[in-house]
VEXTI-898173 format. One record per residue: x, y, z of N, C-alpha, C, CB in turn. Coordinates in steps of 0.001 Angstrom, whole numbers, padded with zeros to 6 digits, always signed. Atoms other than C-alpha are relative to their C-alpha. Glycine has a CB too. Layout:
% VEXTI-898173
XYZXYZXYZXYZ ...
END
This chain:
% VEXTI-898173
+000784-001298-000074+000024+000046+000043+000794+001175-000089-000756+000109+001227 -000839-001131-000120+002725+002400+001056+000730+000371-001356+001002-000272+001099 -000601-000098+001150+004544+001677-002162-000685+000620-001226+000368-001168-000247 +001033-000630+000920+001473+002660-004289-000056+001471+000185-001414-000579+000242 +000201-001395-000433+001084+005915-002394+001219+000711-000239-000398+000129+001450 -001222-000752+000378+004767+006815-002862+000140+000317-001411+001168-000716+000383 -000074-000243+001365+004289+006628-006535-000856+001113-000445-000317-001163-000704 +000791-001134+000396+001729+009299-006489+000762+001282+000322-001371-000022+000696 -000810-001245-000278+003349+012798-006883-000393+000693+001259-000128+000990-001134 +000350-000611-001334+003615+014653-003678-000905+001189-000074+001241+000422+000718 +000931-001010+000204+001712+017591-005103-001435-000459-000045+000329+000676-001184 +001289+000594+000182-001331+015351-005948-000409-000422+001473+000045-001259-001075 +000266+000493-001468-001084+013900-002368-000358+001188+000802+001290-000740+000688 +000311-001237-000784-001089+017404-000916-001214+000472-000204+000843+001038-000232 +001415-000460+000432-004090+018517-002951-001077-000860+000569-000157-000014-001550 +001087+000951-000480-005955+015307-001864-000282+000338+001429+000421-001548-000129 +000250-000110-001448-005279+015852+001845-000577+001349+000313+001288-000225+000813 +000533-001206-000111-006215+019533+001551-001525-000059-000273+000710+000900-000878 +001426+000160+000424-009437+018620-000275-000797-000808+000945-000091-000637-001349 +000698+000868-000923-010222+015899+002306-000458+000930+001303+001009-001279+000429 +000370-000815-001153-010078+018397+005272-000940+001141-000240+001180+000529+000584 +000882-000947+000261-011921+021034+003560-001424-000511-000149+000430+000675-001116 +001273+000773-000023-014660+018530+002851-000550-000189+001424+000212-001386-000648 +000354+000223-001492-014700+017675+006594-000537+001321+000568+001313-000491+000882 +000387-001275-000477-015019+021322+007338-001326+000324-000524+000976+001037-000359 +001220-000222+000528-017783+021760+004980-001198-000964+000466+000190-000052-001391 +001001+000905-000539-019721+018779+006276-000318+000350+001484+000495-001469-000125 +000282-000450-001370-019310+020119+009875-000911+001369-000063+001442+000252+000798 +000802-001299+000098-020568+023616+008809-001515-000311-000429+000707+001020-001117 +001262+000191+000428-023529+022113+007029-000853-000743+001048+000046-000691-001262 +000627+000736-001027-024412+019782+009970-000410+001020+001186+000985-001158+000492 +000275-001011-001050-024196+022668+012461-001053+000942-000436+001246+000778+000364 +000920-000877+000670-025902+024929+010027-000210+001391+000791-001356-000760-000170 +000080-001370-000766-025138+028126+012062+001344+000729-000326-000186-000200+001718 -001220-000781+000514-022700+030599+010374+000701+000711+001166-000429+001098-001109 -000698-000667-001043-021977+032260+013662+000964-000792+000725-000888+000515+000897 -000776+000967-000660-020462+029109+014920+001162-000462-000922-000885-001163+000427 -001010+000444+001037-018761+027652+011853-000567+000413-001316+000290-001593+000026 +000235-000569+001253-018640+029339+008502+000298-001027-001103+000821+001247-000157 -000305+000960+001100-018665+027392+005240+001156+000367-000799-001132-000144-000904 -001264-000214+000748-015450+027065+003243-000260+000906-001211+000615-001375-000470 +000409-000770+001181-017182+028655+000257-000180+001439+000331-001274-000544-000589 +000224-001464-000401-018201+031746+002286+001313+000732+000421-001024+000074+001215 -001396-000543-000371-014650+032021+003776+000841+000351-001194+000793-001035+000837 -000652-000337+001214-013282+031887+000200-000348+001159-000603-000143-000910-000873 +000438-001363+000568-015434+034679-001004+000415+001079+000888-001537+000103-000198 -000411-001051-000928-014496+036752+001939+001361+000247-000227-000229-000327+001425 -001425-000073+000426-010774+036076+001177+000266+000711-001300+000545-001356-000117 -000153-000554+001285-011241+037062-002385-000269+001573+000091-000974-000730-001006 +000307-001410-000187-012738+040422-001203+001154+000763+000764-001342+000126+000777 -001043-000487-000819-009982+040979+001273+001246+000145-000914+000247-000952+001224 -001090-000233+000866-007378+040463-001357-000079+001117-001096+000247-001206-000619 +000091-001223+000846-008745+043358-003432+000132+001274+000750-001286+000030-000723 -000189-001176-000873-008278+045679-000493+001421+000409+000455-000765-000224+001178 -001394-000478-000294-005077+047736+000080+000267-000219+001468+000201+001538-000375 -000179+000302-001380-005576+047541+003780+000455-001444+000412-001234+000287+000633 -000302+001453-000263-005388+043844+003776+001564-000248-000014-000724-000933-001124 -001262+000118+000261-001865+043971+002484+000846+000769+001205+000225+000533-001424 -000726-000825-000984-000811+046783+005005-000096-000641+001423-000587+001471+000014 +000147+000819-001264-002226+044717+007900+000996-001036+000087-001344-000647+000106 -000922+001042-000002-000226+041754+006942+001392+000374+000121-000155-000731-001110 -001289-000524-000138+002871+043819+006530+000439+000323+001355+000106+001105-000763 -000218-000463-001407+002633+045376+009947+000173-001232+000866-001214+000897+000535 -000144+001224-000865+002178+041813+011692+001320-000684-000370-001240-001021-000194 -001200+000756+000437+004967+040217+009695+001300+000921+000524-000025-000230-001749 -001111-000896-000421+007316+043266+010576+000144-000181+001510-000280+001550-000384 -000015+000062-001468+006470+043088+014307+000491-001375+000450-001417+000291+000585 -000266+001474-000342+006756+039266+014581+001366-000404-000403-001014-000953-000699 -001288+000510+000467+009670+038597+012510+001243+000917+000546-000026-000039-001619 -001076-000716-000668+011701+041429+014094+000316-000635+001464-000417+001545+000117 -000162+000688-001288+011238+039803+017581+000633-001396-000295-001418-000140+000769 -000474+001391+000291+011972+036350+015985+001551+000096-000387-000898-000686-001242 -001389-000026+000348+015300+037419+014361+000878+000439+001088+000208+000837-001127 -000785-000409-001128+016378+039232+017432+000311-001138+001008-000710+001104+000692 -000202+001298-000968+015775+036069+019501+000980-001034-000550-001415-000796+000228 -000897+001030+000739+017700+033961+016898+001487+000508+000208-000388-000110-001691 -001272-000483-000246+020697+036383+017162+000477-000096+001403+000054+001298-000414 -000329+000081-001386+020682+036665+020891+000126-001376+000619-000964+000716+000710 -000002+001313-000412+019928+033059+021481+001319-000732-000474-001249-000667-000519 -001272+000578+000531+022894+031942+019206+001155+000465+000824+000231+000388-001481 -001138-000653-000719+025237+034472+020821+000160-000569+001450-000230+001573+000063 -000065+000461-001359+024264+033477+024311+000318-001437+000181-001225+000271+000642 -000285+001515-000019+024350+029731+023599+001462-000203-000177-000787-000797-001150 -001514+000176+000237+027997+030116+022270+000743+000491+001260+000520+000849-001326 -000758-000688-001169+029082+032365+025230-000047-000952+001343-000731+001531+000339 +000199+000682-001155+027616+030354+027911+000503-001448+000006-001358+000057+000286 -000541+001278+000122+028815+027100+026561+001562-000097+000548-000123-000390-001499 -001458-000079-000420+032338+028311+027402+000048+000584+001506+000877+000996-001070 +000069-000730-001400+031383+030119+030703-001308-000650+000784-000196+001800-000212 +001047+000811-000627+029387+027616+032872-000780+000812+000938+000567-001186+000713 +000825-000899-000975+028505+030231+035513-001179+000723-000607+000897+001081+000613 +001093-000755+000674+026672+032273+033067-001234-000850-000463+000583+000699-001217 +001072+000971+000370+024692+029084+031856-000775-000211+001244+000560-001381-000575 +000751+000353-001246+023737+028369+035590-000826+001237+000381+000998-000437+001214 +000795-001287-000336+022581+032085+035911-001126+000170-000919+000880+001287-000079 +001083-000243+000921+020459+032018+032836-001030-001029+000101+000479+000078-001373 +000902+001076-000082+018911+028564+033394-001294+000238+000724+000653-001059+000592 +001371-000204-000613+016323+029661+036078-000872+000913-000729+000105+000516+001368 +000860-001053+000785+015108+032577+033824-000652-000784-001110+000903+001281-000638 +000531+000842+001125+014702+030057+030915-001181-000831+000466+001109-000947-000569 +000999+000892-000479+012785+027615+033150-001389+000912+000367+000628-000825+001326 +001169-000732-000249+010419+030446+034255-000670+000434-001282+000309+001152+000844 +000577-000346+001211+009834+031584+030669-000689-001260-000623+001060+000601-000915 +000688+001228+000565+009010+027951+029487-001299-000310+000802+000987-001280+000051 +001113+000402-000921+006629+027430+032488-001078+001021-000019+000495-000191+001448 +001052-001010-000176+004742+030703+032315-000887+000069-001313+000661+001434+000331 +000912-000121+001144+001711+030952+029994+000341+001304-000777-001516+000005+000487 -000288-001172+000949+002115+033267+026930-000894+001164+000406-000273-000390-001565 +000858-001211-000301-001023+035309+028048+000494+000772+001216-001477-000425+000249 -000527-000713-001340+000548+036061+031447+001108+001113-000446+000755-001200+001121 -001153-000879+000497+003672+037643+029612-000608+001056-000689+001031-000711-000931 +000632-001097+000773+001452+039567+027334-000692+001074+000867-001025-000589-000956 +000649-000930-000964-000654+040985+030156+000975+000818+000822-000883-000773+000941 -001070-000758-000649+002496+041951+032142+000580+001112-000914+001117-000960+000426 -000713-000915+000993+004118+043496+029073-000988+001279-000310+000364-000873-001455 +000937-001063+000322+000892+045487+028462+000049+001182+000923-001354-000531-000007 -000039-001071-000963+001462+047498+031623+001381+000503+000074-000490-000437+001358 -001284-000366-000142+005126+047779+031285+000737+000560-001239+000642-001084+000489 -000634-000494+001073+006095+048576+027666-001054+000539-001028+000888-001048-000557 +000868-000516+001005+004701+050307+024659-000842-001064-000834+000837+000796-000910 +000722+001092+000662+001815+048364+023034+000522-000360-001327-001398+000334-000142 -000364+000348+001345+003343+048621+019552+001161-000979-000060+000334+001229-000759 -001187+000867+000076+006448+046572+020507-000282-001389+000809+001298+000805+000623 +000342+001278-000724+004653+043819+022554+000144-001158-000859-001400+000012+000539 -000117+001225+000941+004263+041388+019569+001454-000295-000189-000694+000248-001450 -001433+000308+000182+008006+041726+018975+000664-000504+001216+000726+001183-000459 -000472+000472-001246+008845+041273+022504-000466-001336+000398-000341+000903+000989 +000441+001413-000440+006710+038234+023090+000552-000976-000930-001564-000178+000048 -000673+000846+000901+008090+036793+019927+001394-000400+000435+000052+000639-001277 -001425+000132-000351+011542+037250+021149-000024-000967+001254+000721+001493+000325 +000021+000645-001374+010722+035866+024637-000392-001415-000182-001001+000714+001009 +000361+001374+000188+009173+032662+023266+001142-000746-000765-001352-000092-000765 -000888+000580+000984+011883+031970+020736+001355-000166+000675+000095+000887-001297 -001392-000096-000545+014994+032856+022654+000434-001349+000819+000082+001309+000985 -000376+001305-000717+014917+029705+025092+000259-001321-001010-001246-000357+001045 -000212+001137+000878+014611+027309+022141+001284+000095-000818-001164-000141-000920 -001207-000237+000704+017408+028771+020038+001226-000188+000927-000028+001392-000601 -001146+000108-000951+019740+029187+023070+000223-001468+000469-000253+000921+001252 -000063+001348-000479+018973+025603+024294+000656-000920-001079-001425-000491+000372 -000383+000844+001071+019541+024002+020788+001554+000294-000438-001022+000233-001201 -001309-000353+000318+022765+025910+020107+001019-000494+001022+000074+001436-000146 -000831+000514-001230+024113+025023+023667+000277-001453-000314-000813+000142+001490 -000055+001460+000074+023302+021413+022938+000967-000354-001225-001519-000634-000191 -000865+000298+001118+024956+021403+019502+001471+000210+000408-000369+000882-001217 -001381-000235-000402+028188+022890+021019+000488-001152+000945+000122+001401+000711 -000455+001090-001015+028241+020385+023965+000098-001334-000652-000996-000129+001221 -000102+001279+000753+027742+017503+021499+001073-000013-001098-001334-000314-000633 -001044+000037+000825+030689+018449+019452+000983-001117+000342+000606+001264+000006 -001070+001070-000256+033181+015417+019323+001170+000522+000590+000421-000696-001227 -001177-000602-000732+035877+016030+021950+001300-000329-000870+000131-000631+001569 -001267+000279+000791+038465+014307+019737+000268+001038-001195-000097-001479-000614 -000169-001040+000966+037784+016873+017029+000416+001267+000701-001265+000209-000799 -000433-001231-000713+038092+019717+019518+001508-000079+000395-000886+000216+001293 -001430+000083-000330+041467+018324+020680+000838+000092-001252+000317-001301+000748 -000814-000058+001254+042631+017955+016993+000183+001501-000329-000723-000800-001240 -000162-001461+000522+041858+021752+016347+000995+000693+000982-001494+000850-000047 -000899-000542-000941+043843+022519+019514+001435-000275-000393-000292-000535+001344 -001276+000474+000333+046793+020371+018486+000539+000599-001311-000045-001463-000074 -000549-000590+001243+046983+021893+014912-000193+001514+000100-000716-000590-001311 +000033-001424-000205+046544+025427+016380-000996+000701-001062+001485+000570-000124 +001007-000630+000878+043341+026251+014405-000285+001426+000580-001360-000898-000080 +000396-001340-000349+042482+029971+014467-001410-000016+000501+000144+000942-001177 +001466-000055-000516+039230+030994+016276-001075-000128-001130-000254+001388+000760 +000857-000124+001073+037581+031662+012967-000121-001307-000686+000446+001045-000901 -000173+001279+000684+038834+028391+011312-000707-000988+000977+001602-000376-000291 +000621+001039-000794+037643+026428+014392-001685+000206-000098+000595+000113+001600 +001410-000342+000020+034179+028104+014290-000589-000613-001346-000208+001623+000095 +000602+000502+001293+033609+027361+010597+000233-001358-000288+000472+000726-001124 -000356+001314+000360+035246+024052+010353-000483-001054+001035+001476-000063-000176 +000368+000983-001090+034230+022494+013711-001298+000230+000583+000973+000016+001097 +001293-000181-000662+031350+024145+015434-001225+000219-000861+000103+001106+000877 +001176-000165+000899+029111+025273+012629-000583-001231-000556+000346+000834-001109 +000661+001259+000372+028728+021766+011181-000729-000728+001184+001046-000935-000596 +000482+000782-001161+028154+020485+014703-001396+000650+000577+001183-000014+001165 +001097-000789-000453+025650+023244+015578-001304-000005-000899+000493+001370+000140 +001062-000137+000989+023654+023310+012317-001187-000880+000204+000529-000257-001312 +001256+000798-000144+021326+020391+012803-000824+000393+001174+000311-001457+000116 +000687-000434-001174+020386+021559+016258-000657+001369-000300+000976+000076+001209 +000436-001348+000178+020082+025146+015191-001303+000029-001024+001258+000874-000564 +000975+000141+000900+017962+024236+012166-001396-000526+000723+000537-000937-001086 +001177+000568-000629+015573+022179+014278-000692+001022+000979+000403-001293+000757 +000643-001071-000845+015142+024963+016868-000623+001111-000808+001022+000616+000944 +000436-001002+000898+014794+027420+014109-001452-000284-000542+001001+000100-001137 +001321+000416+000533+011802+025501+012598-001011-000084+001054+000078-001317-000693 +000975+000196-001128+010130+024769+015888-000479+001413+000461+000686-000822+001249 +000343-001362-000569+010352+028370+017148-000708+000927-001005+001294+000710+000489 +000631-000857+001098+009232+030030+013882-001468-000023+000234+000335-000527-001492 +001299+000146-000121+005841+028672+014267-000666+000543+001426-000219-001410-000233 +000228-000426-001243+005729+029453+018006-000037+001596+000040+001036-000599+000888 -000109-001442-000019+006841+033154+017306-001309+000556-000652+001324+000492-000771 +001131-000609+000769+004038+033626+014819-001368-000149+000848-000137-000744-001479 +001086+000211-000830+001335+032138+017056+000044+001030+001226+000010-001474+000456 -000129-000659-001181+002584+033963+020191-000192+001597-000326+001400-000382+000652 +000154-001336+000532+002863+037281+018166-001326+000557-000234+000639+000067-001159 +001504-000152+000323-000669+037132+016807-000741+000029+001286-000574-001197-000918 +000711-000058-001201-001944+036376+020311+000293+001343+000698+000354-001188+000873 -000192-001282-000641-000246+039416+021627-000694+001149-000707+001443+000288+000098 +000821-001059+000749-001792+041589+018890-001492-000141+000363+000178-000148-001610 +001355+000253-000222-005224+040063+019682-000292+000643+001478-000311-001621-000123 +000329-000458-001411-004992+040740+023485+000281+001520+000246+000843-000839+001035 -000344-001404-000054-003397+044197+023054-000888+000778-000885+001424+000227-000373 +000801-000564+001111-005761+044999+020174+000793+001125-000720-001375+000563+000543 -000950-000989+000828-002817+046528+018155-000654+000484-001257+001385-000712-000435 +000568-000513+001372-004317+048819+015515+000733-000337-001260-000073+001477+000010 -000624+000167+001160-003703+047953+012083+000696-001415-000330+000903+001021-000034 -000670+001249-000036-002601+044425+012731-000898-001189-000202+000695-000126+001247 +000857+001093+000241-003966+040964+011972-000690-000254+001317+000761-001238-000536 +000567+000111-001328-004616+040539+015750-001181+000811+000254+000961+000327+000961 +001179-001021-000044-006760+043726+015683-001244-000574-000779+000450+001457-000686 +001024+000323+000947-008834+042355+012805-000745-001250+000686+000639-000328-001514 +000579+001135-000693-009422+039010+014752-000812+000513+001172+001093-000991+000469 +000731-000534-001099-010426+041065+017858-001221+000700-000356+000805+000859+000736 +001209-000628+000395-012828+043166+015939-001040-001067-000472+000294+001026-001102 +000959+001030+000510-014373+040002+014269-000570-000622+001191+000664-001086-000940 +000496+000695-001136-014667+038477+017647-001192+000934+000680+001256-000308+001031 +000872-000819-000748-016480+041548+019154-001252+000198-000749+000626+001285+000332 +001295-000075+000846-018989+041805+016195-000514-001255-000476+000182+000826-001193 +000391+001310+000333-019414+038085+015892+000057-000290-001535-001367-000226+000531 -000265+000240+001436-018109+038119+012340+000907-001208-000236+000638+001241-000629 -000597+001409-000061-017244+034409+012291+000778-000191-001413-001247-001215+000225 -000639+000163+001328-016397+034524+008573+001252+000663+000016-000824+000523-001129 -001279-000679-000096-013748+037102+009174+000964-000650+000783-000141+001266+000498 -000947+000754-000875-012247+035099+011886+000631-001178-000736-000727-000519+001268 -000388+001152+000909-012002+032050+009513+000882+000523-001038-001230-000705-000666 -000875-000570+001025-010648+034198+006754+001423+000475+000522-000729+001183-000635 -001333-000291-000557-007910+035771+008893+000798-001035+000490-000094+000846+000991 -000652+001186-000484-007106+032514+010357+000639-000721-001166-000984-000907+000738 -000571+000639+001174-006582+031014+006959+001254+000742-000573-001074-000096-001070 -001013-000973+000493-004439+034123+006092+001164-000344+000827-000424+001561+000135 -001044+000276-000812-002398+033457+009059+000841-001243-000232-000487-000023+001207 -000572+001304+000316-001810+029896+008307+000883-000044-001262-001103-000975-000152 -000582-000129+001342-000850+030565+004695+001403+000680+000184-000972+000866-000988 -001174-000814-000172+001556+033286+005683+001093-000582+000772-000348+001195+000598 -000985+000755-000942+003188+031262+008431+000727-001007-000778-000729-000730+001213 -000692+001020+000830+003910+028385+005926+000890+000552-001002-000951-000852-000682 -000799-000565+001072+005271+030683+003226+001295+000587+000794-000875+001183-000885 -001253-000550-000708+007618+032550+005759+000928-001090+000439-000380+000841+001258 -000905+000976-000523+008778+029303+007275+000858-000696-001193-000840-001068+000820 -000635+000630+001080+009538+027679+003864+001219+000999-000482-001105-000310-001169 -001035-000938+000527+011475+030898+002799+001227+000037+000944-000603+001460-000161 -001137-000184-001106+013412+031293+005989+000784-001253+000123-000600+000357+001476 -000749+001286-000089+014342+027631+006201+000808-000234-001087-000839-001119+000135 -000961+000141+001215+015686+027589+002641+001100+000939+000195-000697+000300-001412 -001052-000921-000102+017642+030685+003332+001098-000374+001007-000557+001277+000330 -000845+000407-001108+019045+029349+006629+000931-001192-000349-000874-000359+001184 -000801+001350+000321+019980+025922+005171+000997+000390-001043-000977-001278-000585 -001064-000339+000957+021766+027511+002270+001145+000773+000677-000579+000833-001163 -001091-000726-000702+023636+029834+004634+000842-000904+000848-000564+001095+000870 -000835+001000-000874+024725+027043+007078+000965-000860-000956-001043-001059+000869 -000761+000850+000936+025733+024794+004180+001238+000829-000567-000972-000508-001206 -001111-000820+000493+027864+027724+002690+001051+000157+000999-000460+001330-000420 -000952-000334-001129+029479+028638+006024+000715-001176+000532-000724+000650+001145 -000626+001049-000607+030088+025268+007360-000409-001491-000275-000117+000254+001287 +000446+001481+000252+027991+022298+006120+000829-000796-000887-001351-000058-000587 -000774+000777+000980+030309+021395+003355+001542-000057+000402-000180+000651-001447 -001378-000081-000557+033575+021823+005433+000347-001260+000690+000153+001169+000973 -000566+001121-000684+035869+019221+006784+001298+000440+000624+000204-001186-000943 -001250-000415-000628+038729+019476+009243+001155-000682-000721+000009-000344+001523 
END
């Protein structure tokens, strides 16, 4: 059975899976027969087509992408830097560990509400994205460095590798799989946490604000339409960034050997 399925092109399988779940969605909507609870896929598609013709739709998407990606990228930079530094200075790692444990254990909504009273509303989505992503990137980079083969580390010391040469030839190939795994996991988390922050803070001109307004006025079709938009944008951004990072890591260290 699996061999037969494998012969079917991936694109065809993807279309089939998508059509299957849209059909399930349609059947549930017909069964409930209450648009305020579950909107029909056809109605949501019509609403999306109307949104695509509006200039404000693209401005809203741009604002949310800017807010969330800025926090995400800062978290990647800080998490990578701190992961490298603390792997060499154990005391710093022990000092940061309790903070990371608190961040992982605390609900996202709690951080959003606390941030609402402490910082400017406009930067809350970026801050929340950074806060959610930092522990993942930090932990994965640290793990990648710790799992670098000790014999290879000793070899670089024996042959007096320069710090740059050691980084590109030894540590980057070791860190890359862990970094990519953390990058992929945290990207979706950043997007969901950032949108949640926009909703709770009702940040004007953002996707979260549109969801908040739709909820207030019981515009279920708009909630579904914007949710579909969020999913599609998240998937596109994830694909683009993962391709970019994969190419970068391969260029810098993936194909190197000591």
